KOLZAPA-372021 format. One record per residue (C-alpha): x, y, z. Coordinates in pm, whole numbers, padded with zeros to 5 digits, always signed. Example, Ala and Ser with C-alpha at 12.3 -4.5 7.8 and 13.67 -1.06 7.14 Angstrom:
+01230-00450+00780/+01367-00106+00714/
This chain:
-00110+04603+01352/-00002+04707+01697/+00175+04414+01803/+00358+04254+02124/+00662+04148+02016/+00975+03994+02257/+01161+04289+02271/+01410+04390+02523/+01245+04676+02732/+01259+05062+02642/+01506+05197+02906/+01583+05585+02983/+01871+05513+02747/+01639+05453+02430/+01569+05805+02282/+01303+05899+02056/+01486+05887+01653/+01254+06268+01589/+01319+06413+01844/+01598+06289+02133/+01299+06218+02434/+01264+05904+02614/+01147+05660+02401/+00791+05471+02431/+00753+05297+02146/+00952+05050+01916/+00891+05019+01530/+00956+04720+01308/+00889+04819+00948/+00821+04546+00707/+01120+04638+00445/+01361+04568+00790/+01473+04841+01030/+01392+04968+01374/+01254+05307+01491/+01199+05452+01831/+00952+05725+01909/+00899+05952+02216/+00501+05921+02350/+00427+06215+02154/+00543+06159+01791/+00491+05783+01831/+00110+05866+01859/+00184+06130+01575/+00300+05809+01385/+00059+05575+01502/-00149+05606+01186/+00108+05589+00906/+00276+05293+01079/-00035+05100+01073/-00106+05158+00736/+00278+05058+00657/+00153+04699+00894/+00454+04782+01114/+00519+04624+01387/+00461+04884+01687/+00527+04770+02070/+00381+05040+02236/+00469+05083+02620/+00304+05457+02689/+00169+05247+02991/+00498+05288+03166/+00393+05647+03205/+00081+05621+03444/+00289+05378+03621/+00273+05587+03997/+00604+05791+04079/+00742+05869+04383/+00703+06167+04461/+01010+06390+04626/+00914+06373+04977/+00865+06040+04966/+01188+05936+04789/+01333+06184+05009/+01257+05948+05261/+01012+06230+05452/
């Protein structure tokens, strides 16, 4: 079950509990506890997490946000 909880947005400081990459998914387990996953591991574990009826907040959409190019950020 995917849910939109009112949790603090994930930041670059939040890291995947599996590999340490930047987290884009926050999972709250039915028994309690929270897990953070990068996009890769979040997608891999989503089917099982849905079976467990975990609450999932994904911020994968942030990956699609337009990032400035190096030239644009340098003011060129």
